[in-house]
N, C-alpha and C positions, 0 to 999 in steps of 0.2 A: 503493500499499500503505500509505503514509503517513497518508492521509486517512481510510482505512478505520479503521485505529489511533484516530487521534484522534477520530473521530466515536463509536467504541465507547467510549472513556474518557470523553467527554462526556456521553454517554445514562447510563451508569454515575454518574458524579457527579451529575448533575441528578437522577437518581431516590433518591437518598440524602438530597438535600435536600428534595426533593417529600414525604415521611414524615412531615413535621414540620409538623402543622395548626396554625392558631391556635388553635383550642379547648380547653380543657383546661390548667391551670397545671403548669408543671414543678415538681416538688419535687428538691431537692437533699439530698445527704446521707442518712444512714440513717431509714426511717419506721417507724413501730409500729403495725401492724395492729389492728382492734378487739380480736381474740384477744390481743394481747401479744407477738405476733411480730414480733421487729426483722429487717428486711430492708435490704439494701444491694446497691447497685450491683457486679455480679461475683458475687454469689451465684448457685448451682446450684438450678434447680427442675425438678422431675420430674414431666411429665404422667401421669395415670391414664387410666382410660378415659372416652371422652365421655359427657356426660350425656344425649345424645338416643338414642331407641330407634335410629336408624340408625348410632349409634357416633359421630356429628360430635360437636362440643364446644356447649356452651349459652352460657359464659361466656369463650372465647377466640375472637380474632377475627384475620383474617388482616392487618390493619393497625390503627392508632390512627385514622385518618381513616374506617375502615369500622366501627369501635365501634359496638355495639349494633342493628347491621342484621343479622338472621336469616339472610340469604343469604350473608354474610361470615364466617359461623362458621368454625372450621377442622375439615378432616374427619378421619375414624378413624384416619390415618396417624400420628398423632401419639402415641399410646397409648405410655407407659413411654418415652418419649423424653425427652434433658435438654435443656435449654436455660439459658442464662446472662442475667442480668436487665442490663440497660443502662441503663434510667432508669425514673423514676416520675412518673406524671401524676395530678392532681385534678381530677375533673369533677363537675358538679352543684354545687348549694348547698345549704346548710342540713342537713335530715334526709336529702337525697337524694345527699350528696357521697359519692364512691366514689372508690377509690385504684384506679387503673390501671396495671400494670406491663408495660413493653415489655422484650421478650425477643427474643434471636437464638437460633433452635434449633442444636443443635450438630450439625454435618455438612451443615447446609444451605446452598445455593448463593444463596439469594434476598437481596437487599441489603435488602428492608423487615424491619421488626420485627415479631413479634406483638403483640398487645395481650390483656392478660389481666384481667378483672374479678376481683382476687385474693380479696376475702372470699368471694363466693359461689363460687369456683371451689375453695376449699379446703374448704367446707362440701359440697358436692357430690361431693368427691374426683376432680376434674378435674385439680386438681395435688394430688399425693399426698404429696411430700417437699421440703425445703428443705436444702440441703448434705448430701444422705444421709442427714437425720434425718427422719422420718415427721413428719407434722403432729401428729398425735395427742399424740406425745412434747413437741413444741416449744410445745404450748397449754400456758399456765399453770394449775396445778391449784388449783380454789378451796378455801379450808380450811372444814372442815365447821362 
């Protein structure tokens, strides 16, 4: 019995380490999006409906190592659910630089973080609120 428990504990521990790929630079501290929204670890995000006709998400993925793969997009089951931001990654270079937010869905039992390409996800309303405030209210209004 002890061996089974040890094996399960080892698998869970190694699975947590396996989701930290070498690609993408880890960013610490609060970050500011291009739209002027300040995000920090521990913030709560709320998913909207998926942007694809099937209800799946176009800018949210099962894990960071599957980021950008269409077949690894989140399914429609995340609509209107909450997730907590755990860390930030920056991928790409130059004009193609993107901010990826790694989140843990509330109530989920998976040990893998979900990866959200946050800028396009907010534009397509796949992410609809941060800490209970709608994205449209968080965006800084430009003076006329």
